[in-house]
C-alpha positions in Angstrom: 162.6 -107.5 -43.3 162.6 -105.2 -40.1 160.6 -105.8 -37.4 158.4 -103.1 -37.3 158.2 -99.4 -38.7 156.8 -96.9 -37.1 155.5 -94.0 -39.3 154.1 -90.9 -37.3 151.9 -88.9 -39.5 149.4 -85.7 -39.0 146.3 -87.2 -39.8 144.2 -84.8 -42.0 146.4 -81.6 -40.8 147.6 -81.5 -44.7 151.4 -81.2 -43.9 153.3 -81.9 -47.1 157.0 -82.1 -48.1 157.4 -81.9 -51.5 153.8 -81.9 -52.4 153.5 -85.4 -50.9 152.3 -86.3 -47.6 154.9 -86.6 -45.1 156.3 -88.3 -42.1 159.5 -89.7 -40.6 160.4 -93.2 -40.0 161.7 -95.1 -37.2 162.3 -98.2 -35.8 160.1 -99.7 -33.5 160.7 -97.9 -30.1 163.1 -95.5 -31.0 160.8 -93.4 -33.5 162.9 -90.4 -34.7 161.3 -87.0 -33.2 163.8 -84.6 -34.5 162.3 -82.3 -36.6 158.7 -82.7 -36.9 158.0 -79.1 -36.1 159.0 -78.5 -39.4 157.0 -80.9 -41.3 153.7 -80.8 -39.0 152.6 -77.2 -37.2 149.9 -79.8 -35.3 152.9 -82.1 -33.9 152.0 -82.6 -30.1 148.2 -82.4 -31.2 146.3 -85.0 -33.4 149.5 -87.7 -34.5 148.5 -90.7 -35.7 151.0 -93.8 -35.6 151.2 -96.1 -38.7 152.9 -99.6 -37.6 154.2 -101.3 -40.7 155.1 -105.0 -40.3 155.0 -108.8 -41.1 150.9 -109.9 -41.6 150.6 -112.7 -38.9 148.6 -116.0 -39.6 145.0 -114.9 -37.6 144.7 -111.2 -39.1 144.8 -112.8 -42.6 140.6 -112.4 -41.8 141.4 -108.6 -41.8 143.2 -108.4 -44.8 141.5 -110.4 -47.0 138.5 -107.4 -46.0 140.3 -104.7 -46.9 141.9 -105.8 -49.8 137.8 -106.6 -51.0 136.6 -103.1 -49.7 139.5 -101.4 -51.4 139.2 -103.6 -54.8 135.4 -102.8 -54.4 135.4 -99.2 -54.6 138.8 -98.3 -56.5 138.5 -101.2 -59.4 134.9 -100.6 -59.9 135.2 -101.3 -63.8 136.7 -104.8 -63.0 134.3 -107.5 -62.6 134.2 -109.1 -59.1 134.9 -113.1 -59.3 135.1 -114.3 -55.8 133.5 -114.0 -52.9 135.2 -112.8 -49.7 135.5 -116.6 -48.1 137.4 -117.0 -51.3 139.6 -114.1 -51.2 140.4 -115.4 -47.2 141.3 -118.7 -49.0 143.5 -116.8 -51.7 145.5 -114.8 -48.7 145.8 -117.6 -46.2 146.9 -120.4 -48.9 148.5 -118.6 -51.4 149.6 -114.8 -50.6 150.9 -115.5 -46.9 152.4 -119.2 -48.0 154.6 -117.5 -51.1 155.1 -114.3 -50.4 156.2 -111.6 -47.7 153.1 -110.2 -46.8 153.5 -106.3 -44.9 150.5 -104.5 -43.5 149.9 -101.2 -41.9 148.4 -100.9 -39.0 146.5 -97.4 -38.0 143.8 -96.6 -35.5 143.8 -100.1 -34.5 143.0 -101.5 -38.1 144.9 -102.7 -41.5 145.0 -99.9 -43.4 147.0 -101.0 -46.4 148.6 -104.5 -47.4 151.5 -105.3 -49.8 152.7 -108.9 -50.9 156.2 -109.0 -52.8 158.0 -112.1 -54.0 161.2 -111.8 -55.4 161.5 -108.5 -56.9 157.7 -108.1 -57.6 154.6 -106.4 -55.6 152.1 -109.0 -56.1 149.8 -106.8 -54.3 149.3 -103.5 -52.9 146.3 -102.4 -51.8 145.5 -99.4 -49.2 142.0 -98.7 -47.5 140.8 -96.0 -49.7 139.6 -93.8 -46.1 143.5 -94.0 -46.3 144.7 -93.0 -49.4 147.4 -89.5 -50.0 148.5 -90.0 -46.6 151.8 -91.3 -47.4 151.1 -95.3 -46.6 151.4 -96.0 -50.1 154.9 -94.8 -50.5 155.9 -96.3 -47.6 154.9 -99.1 -48.7 156.6 -98.7 -52.1 159.7 -97.4 -50.3 160.2 -100.3 -48.8 159.7 -102.5 -51.3 162.4 -100.9 -53.2 164.9 -101.5 -50.3 164.5 -104.7 -50.3 164.8 -105.3 -53.5 167.6 -106.1 -56.1 167.5 -102.8 -57.4 165.0 -103.7 -59.8 161.2 -104.2 -58.7 158.2 -105.4 -61.3 154.3 -104.4 -60.8 151.3 -104.9 -63.0 148.5 -102.8 -62.9 145.1 -102.2 -64.7 145.3 -99.5 -67.5 141.8 -98.2 -66.1 143.4 -97.6 -62.7 144.3 -94.3 -63.8 145.7 -93.1 -60.1 147.1 -95.9 -59.5 149.4 -95.9 -62.5 149.6 -91.9 -61.8 151.4 -93.0 -58.0 154.1 -95.7 -60.1 154.9 -93.7 -62.1 155.3 -90.3 -59.7 157.6 -93.0 -58.0 159.9 -94.2 -61.1 157.9 -96.8 -62.2 158.2 -96.9 -66.5 155.6 -98.7 -69.1 157.5 -101.6 -70.1 154.6 -103.3 -71.8 150.6 -103.6 -71.8 148.6 -106.6 -71.9 145.1 -107.1 -73.5 143.7 -108.7 -70.3 144.5 -112.3 -71.8 147.0 -112.7 -68.8 144.9 -111.6 -65.8 141.9 -113.5 -64.9 139.7 -110.1 -64.8 141.0 -110.2 -69.0 141.3 -106.6 -68.2 143.7 -104.5 -70.1 147.0 -103.9 -67.7 150.6 -102.8 -67.9 153.8 -104.0 -66.9 156.0 -101.3 -64.8 159.4 -101.6 -63.4 161.8 -99.6 -61.6 165.2 -99.7 -61.7 167.4 -98.2 -59.0 
């Protein structure tokens, strides 16, 4: 995994490329700037730089808070089974130890996270205040780039926005479950992407 990626974004200016929020990716210390004016009319104005990098152990309390905030706002159809303390334990003892945990930093806070293991996206959550800004796309593209050319994930059937997001990014539905295979008991879908 690269040490960090910096993604300059245009904030809420509404700049898009092919209908999706856009931003160039550069390696830390060498952010790409060529051609920004073409995609960002406000370039030089209110630009925000997002950093995508590996999470550090001491950041896990903030990761767990963002995860809970996202689930509460975006997945209100599933039961809340765990306390914030249990969420933190989960990230400290399971997610961080068994996965590659990537975070997105913006405005000096964690705005997104993704946990991957082998060719699975185990977790992908964004702060709902930062949706539709291209951050999820950057995380998913990073997972694709580090995969063997095959990537899988599970998505709740009722999470219509996430399903549309994954399908736009080339994921195909493989099978549906009744929810008996997840602790929430909510029907879900196995998605797969192939290069």
